[in-house]
Residue, then its C-alpha position, 0 to 999 in steps of 0.5 A: x560192624x555187624x557180627x560176621x562181617x569183616x574187612x581184610x585185617x578184621x578177618x585175619x584178626x578173627x582167624x587168629x583169635x579163633x585159633x588161640x593167637x591173641x595179637x593186639x588190635x586187629x588192624x593191618x599195621x599192628x599185625x605187620x609190626x608184630x610179625x617178622x620179615x621172611x625172605x621169599x625163598x623161606x615162605x611156607x604154607x600158612x604164612x601171612x603175606x603183607x604188601x603195599x597196595x597203595x598207589x603213590x601219587 
């Protein structure tokens, strides 16, 4: 991948690293597993939100 070009998980990984947060390999599954579930009523500005966007056939 060319420098400065990201997919969605790569962008999050680069943003975290640039802010001193070192989170494993920059793939979505890793980021989801290292985070914690928060109820909708507990969401705050700045939280990362992951959801399943894959269609089930």
